[in-house]
N, C-alpha and C positions, 0 to 999 in steps of 0.2 A: 498473357499472350505476348504483350509487348516486351516484357523482360525475357521471355523464352526466345523470341526472335532476335533481340539484341545479343543475348548470350551466344546463340548459335552463329550469329553473323560475325562474332569475334572468337573463333574457335581455338586460338592459341592457348589461352588459359585452360580451356577444357582439355586440350591435347596434353598439356603439362600435367593436369590433375589425373587424367587417364593413365599416363605413363607412371606416375607415382603410385597410383592404386594398383596397377599391374605388377610393379616391382614388389609392393607390399604383399599382395596375394601370393606371388611366387615364393617370397621369403617365408610366408606363413604356411605354405602348402604342407610341409611335414606335420606341423601342429594340427592343421585341419584334418589331415588323414587320420591321425591318432584319435582326435576328438570324435570324428565321424562326420562325413559330409552332410548327412541328413540333419544333424543337430546344428551344424554351422549354417546350413541353408535356412532352417527355421529362425535362427537368430538374425541373420543378415538380410533375408529376402524382403521384409517390410521396409527397410531403409532403402534398398535398391529400387523397389517399386515406387516409393514416394519420390525419391530424388530424380530418377529417370523420367517419371511421368511429368514432374514439374519442369525439368530442363529440356527434355527431348520429346515429350509426348509419346513416350515409350509404350509399345504394345506387349512387352514381356514375352518375346518369342523364345527367349532362352539361348539365343545364338547371336549375341550382340556384335554388330560390325560397325559401330559408330566411328571407331578410329579409321575405318576404311571408307567411310562415306561422308567425310567432311563434318563429322559430329552431327549428322542428320539421320534420324531413324527411317530406314527405307520402308519399314512396315507401316508407315503412315501414308504410303502411296495407296490410293484406292484400289489399285490392281495388285498390290502386294509384290511389286517387282523388286528384286534384290540385285539386279545386274544392269541397271541403267534405265533410261526412260523408255516408254512405249513409243510407238510410231506416231502417236497423235498429239505430241506436244504442240501447243498453240504458239502463235507469234508472241514474242516477248517472254517466252519461257513459262507459259501458263498451262495448267492441267487440262487434259482432254475431258476428263470426267466432271471436274468442278472448275469451269472456266474462270471463276473469280479468284481462284487460288493459284499460287505459283506451283509449278511442277516440283515435287520433292527432289527429283534428280537434277533439275537445274540448280536449285539451292545447294544440293550436296556437292556438285561439281565446283561451283563458285567458292563454297566454303573450303573445300579440299585444297584449293589453290592458295589458301592463306594458312596452311598447316605445314610447318617446316619438317616435322618428323614423319608423319604418315600421309602427306598430301598425295603422293603418287599411288598409294594403295587403292585409290578409287578405280584404277584400271584393272585390278585383280578380279578374276572371275570367281564369284561366290558359289558355293554348293547350294542345292535346293534346301528349302526350309525343312527341318525335321520337326514336324508338329508335335511329336511326343515330348519335346523339350519345352514346349510353351508353358509359361508361368513359373518356370524354374529359375534358379539363380544362375545368371550367365557366367559369373566368375567361377563358380564350381564346375559348370560345364566346360569352361576353358581349361581349368586345372586337370580335369579328368578326361579331356579330349573328347567329350561327348558331343561337342558342337561341330566337329569336323574342321577342316582347314580350308582356307581359300586356295584356289588353284594357281598359286603364284610360286615362283621359285626364289623370290627375294625374301630375306629375313628382315624383321623390323629393326630399325636403328637401335643401337645400345645407348 
């Protein structure tokens, strides 16, 4: 838990790793298509589950928006909110449901401010969760556009 918190509170290396992984998956997309997305998913999914659980406490929604939320998984919000905090954030940025915990969205906003590439993406409106993608490989969903797009007109930096 302490390592996860420290890692998330220093999102620049995570942002860099995300960007490298994103470029790698787009480069390998034609190979993955020829190989078959279901086979690629079976091979990669266990690693994605383990790494994202350890670092982000990921819930495997299949529609990863970590880069848009300060490298903080919004699905850890007890209300499953994907577009910012509820109206009950307590003083000091604490959660309405679990008063001893910081609000996920308070952390997400603060962390996004330390991200040079994707920091402003926290302001993008996200589409509703498609629960049919839950438990699937987010990278494949991204490549096949199954995850939907944020409602932003800005493209990510190159």
